[in-house]
N, C-alpha and C positions, 0 to 999 in steps of 0.2 A: 551414149547409153550402153550399159553392159548387157550381155545376154546370159542365160542360164541354160546349160545343156540338159536335155531330158531324154529318157529312154522310153520309146513308144512302139506300139504295133504300127506298122506302115502297110501291111498287105497280108490277107488271109487267102490262100488258094482254096477255093471252093471244091475243087476236084480231088486234090491230095490231102486237104485239111491242114496243111502245113501253115504255120504262123511266121511271118517275117518281122523281125524287129530292127530298129535303128537307134543309135545314140546320137545321130546327127539331126536331131530335132531341138529347136531352141525357143526360149521365151525371153521377153525383155524383163529386166529387173523391176520395172514398174508394174508388172503383172503380179499375180499371186505368189510366184515362186521366188523365194529368197535366194540370194547369191552369197556363198561363203567360199573364200579362197581355199583351195586344197593344197596345203604346204606340208607334206610328210616330213617328220622329224625322226631322228634315230631313236629307237627306244632306250630309255635310261634306267630310272630307278626301279629296282626289283622289290616286289612286295613279298611279305612273309606268307600271305594267303592269296591265291589267285582270285580273280573277280572280273568285274566289268571294266573294260578299258575305254569304251566309247559306245555311243548309241545313236541311232537316227530314226526319226518317224516321218512317214509320208502320208499325208491325207489329201485327197483330191480337192480342188477348188470348188467344184460344183456341190450344191446342197439342195435338199428338199425339206420343207418345213412340215411338221405335224400340226396342222391347223386345229385339229380337234384335241383338246387337252385330255379327253377320256381315253385316248389311245396312246400306245407307246410307253406306258408305265414311267412317265417322267422324262422321256426323250423329246427334246424340242425340235431338233433338226438332225439330219443324217447326211454323211458324205456320199456322193454319187459318182461313179466312175464315168469318164468320157469314153466314147466308143473306141478310142485307141489305147485304152488302158485295160489292164487285167492283173491278176495276182502276180505274175512274173514281172511286170513293169513296176508294180508297187514295191516288190522285193528289191529290184535294182535301185530304185530311187531312194529307199530307206537305207539300203547297204551303202550307197555312195555317201549319204549324209553321215552314217556311222564312221566311215573312213576319215572324212573331214573332221569330225569331232574328235576322233582319236589321234588325228595327225599321223596316221600310220600308212605306210606304203603297203598296198595290197599284196605284194609278193611275200610278206611275212605271214599271211593267212594261208594255212594249209588244209583247212576243212571248212565247208559251208553247208549248213543245214537249213532247209526251207520247210517250215510247217504250214500246211494249208489244206482246207477242204474244198478249194475252188480253183485248183490248178488248171491252166488252159488245156493241158492234155491229160488223158487218162493214163497213157503210157508214154512218158518222156519227162524226165525231171526238169523242174525249174531251176534246181541248183546249178545244173550245167550252164544255163543261160546267165545266171548271176555271176558265176566264176568267169565266164568268157567276157561279159560286159564290163565287169569291174577289175579284170585282170588279177584274179586272186592266185597267188602262188607264183613260182618261178616260171617264166615263159619257155616253151620248147616247141619248135615248129609251129603248128597251128593251134596248140593248146597250152595248158599250164599244169605244172606239178602241184595239183590241189585236189583233194577228194570232195565229193559232194553227195548229198542225199536229201530226198524229199521224205517228209514224215506225215503220218496222219494219226490223230487222236482228237478229233472234233476240235474244240476251241483251245485245247492244251498241246496242240501238235508242236509248237515251238518251245513252250516252257519246259516240257519234258526233256528237252535237250540241253537245258542250262546246266544240269549236273553232269551230263556227259561231256559237255564242252570243257568244264573245269576239270574233270578227271583226265581228259585228253591232253590239256596243256601241261598237266603235271606228270605225264608219262615220259619216261626216258626214251622210249621208242619213237615218239612223235617228233618228226623233224622240225616242225615250226612251233612257234610259241603262242600262236593265236588261232582262234576259232571264231567264225561268224555264225550266229543263229538268227533266223529271220521268221517272223510270224506274218503272213500276208494272206488277205482274203478280200475277194469281191463277194461279200456275204450273201448267200442265197435264201430266198423265201418265195413261196408260191403267191401269185397275184391275189390280193384281197385277204390273205391269211393275216391273223393278228401279228405274226412274226415279221410280216412285210412293213410294219410301221416302227420296227426297231433296228433293222439291219443297216450297216454302213459299209464302208470300203476303205482300205488303206493298209499300211504295214508298219511294223516295228523291227528294227535290226539292232542287234547287240554283238559286240566284239568282246570275247573273253580272253584273258591272258594273265601273265605274271608280272608284267612291267607297266608302270605308270597307271596303276589301278585306281579308279575313282570310287569303286564300291566293292569291298571284299565280300565274297559269298561265305557266310559263316555257318549256316544251319540249313538242313534240307529234310523234308519228309514228304512222302507221296502216299495217297490213300486211294484205293481202287476197289470197285465192285462191278458185277455184271448187271448193269441197270439200263435197260433199253428206252431211254427217255426221249432221244432225238437220233434219227437214223435216216440214211438214203441208201436204198438197194441199188446194185449195179444196174445201170440203164435207166434209172429214174432221174428226171430232171431236177426235181425239188425235194428237199428233206422233209420228213414227217416228224411230228413231235407229239408228246403225250399231253399237251395242254397243261392243266394244273399239276399233273404228275411230275412235270419238269421242276417243280418247286421243292416241296418238303423232302420227298424220298430221293431226290436227285441232287440238285444244286446245293440246298442248305445242308443236307446230311454230309456231303463230301467236303464242302468248304469248311464247315465248322469242325469237322473230324480232323482235317488237315491242320487247321489252326491249333487245336488242342494237342496234336501230335508234335508239331514243331516247337511249341511253347514248353512242352514237357522235355523234349530232347535238349532244348537250350537252357532250361532252368529260368527262363524269363516269364515275366507277366505282361499283360496288355500295357500296363503303365510304363514298362521299360521300352516300349516301341514308340518311335516318334510319329510314324505314319503307316497306314495300311492301304494296300492296293489289292482289290479283288476283281476276279473276272466279272464283267459288267454287261449282262445281256440287256439291262435297262438300269434305271436309277434305283428302283425300290429294292431289288434283290440284294445288291452289295451293302446297301445301308442297313437292311434288316440283318443280314448275316454278321456284319461288323458289330452291331449293337448287341445281338444275341451272344456274341463271343466275348463281350466285356469291353469292347472299344468304344470311344466316344466319337461324336460327329466331327470334332476338330481333327481327329486322326484319319478319318476316311474322306471327308469332304473335299480336300485338294486333288484327290485322285478321280473324281466323278466327272470326267471329261466326256463320258459316253453320252451326256445329254446334248452335246453339240456336234456329235459325229456318228452316233449309232453304234451298234455292236459290231466290232471289227473281227469277231470270231477269233482266229488264231493270233490277231494282233491286239485283242482286247486287254488282258491283264499286262502285257508288256508295254502298251501305250499308257496305261494308268500308272505303271512304274516310272515311266519316262517323265510324266507330268510331276511326279514327286521329286525325281532326280533334278529337274529343272530348278527346283526351289530349295532342295535340301542343303543344309549346312554340314560341314565336316563333323563327324561324330554321331550323326543321326542314324538311328536304326530304322530300317524299312522292312516290313513284312509284305511280301507279295504272294498271293494265292490264286492259282488258276483254276479253271474248271473246264473239263472236257466231257461231253455227253458220252455215255457208254459204259462206265463213267469213272471219272477220276479227278483228283486235285493234287497239284504240287504246291508245296509251301516252301518258300525261301526267306531267309533273314539275311539282309545286306547291312553292312555298316559303311557309311560314307567317309572317304578319306579327304585329306587336304588337296589332292590332285584335282578334285572336281572344279575348284575355283580356277585353275589354269586353263581348263578346257571350256569353260562355260561360254565364252565369247564366240566359240566355233560352232555351237549348237543352233539348231532351228527349233525353238521351244514349241511344245504342244500347244500352249495357249496362243502363241502367235499365229498358229495355223487355224485353230478352231475359231478364233475371233478375227481373222484377217479381213479387213474392209474390202478386199478385192474378191472375196468369195462370191459366187453367182448362184442364183436360185432357179430351179426348174419346176415344172408342173408334174403331176403324177404320171400322165401319159408319156412325157418325155423321160422321166425317170425309169419307167418300165422298159421303154424301147432301148435306152442306153444300157440298162441292166442286162437285158438279153444279149445285146450285141457284144458285150464284153464278159459275158458269163461263161458257163460250162460248155 
């Protein structure tokens, strides 16, 4: 029987607060974690436009059900982190799967961005942990020639970097051809708060480059305003939110404005788009926003994986995008729109290429994780205990 390597917390020093991680943790292949061979290939075909080269999604195997249908706004169950997991372990796991999917040697990746609002440290980047664990960049002494950065903008902390990644790989100054962008969160909510029935846990990682591109990035628009709908002050444990205020003047205004902006920029109409993926704090919000913007249920429905994993915060819209890439055919246009409280939305239009078919067998599809028969359920008290132990 094969084993699958996993990256996990192994010790937390209560006095110094240091967290120790290890890649020498293993699971059997008959457990929840799928095994895919990592066989790096030499980059080959160059694309006219840069875009996505590979992606990887990680969702923990533990779940909690929303037994009361009146809560959760359409979310049926949510992913729960085990006590040895946090946003950094999620990021490493998703990043590893992205490397496997892209069949790319980590030394070609010269920049790594990690977007999160639940990083294990207030001061110490998760990006450096990812670089070390995945060996990104050329090795030198105890480190690697690769840059890293943690970013924050609520739930769009990762998607904001998609355009930066594409710009960077097109720069003549940049020594490498590839950039990794990860959205990872152990999504936080106060016990008993309505938000506590929607939050999930997990990560999405994307590799951007100019060779062997599976989806070109064709259009981009970002829309921003100073809207305090959701926030957490320094030193506070849980975020605060504006209740109903988080809907119309916040989420819907920014999502729909970004959609209108990118459609105007591209000259396209909703009918020209194959699928749409929106930030999904629940099921109701993205459905309403998509329909209000002129899209159909057939265009939004395949991306509504939030109902089986909860709101992944920084990983939300990137995971919805991955669910679409899992099924998209060459030539499909995909519109992804993120939302981050504070507030802003990024809108991207991708076009799927023939290369996606070559790499599909190396992916761990979103659907195979959210529907995995090996997933395990916990009760609410266990959920809160684990959430706290691996939280902020």
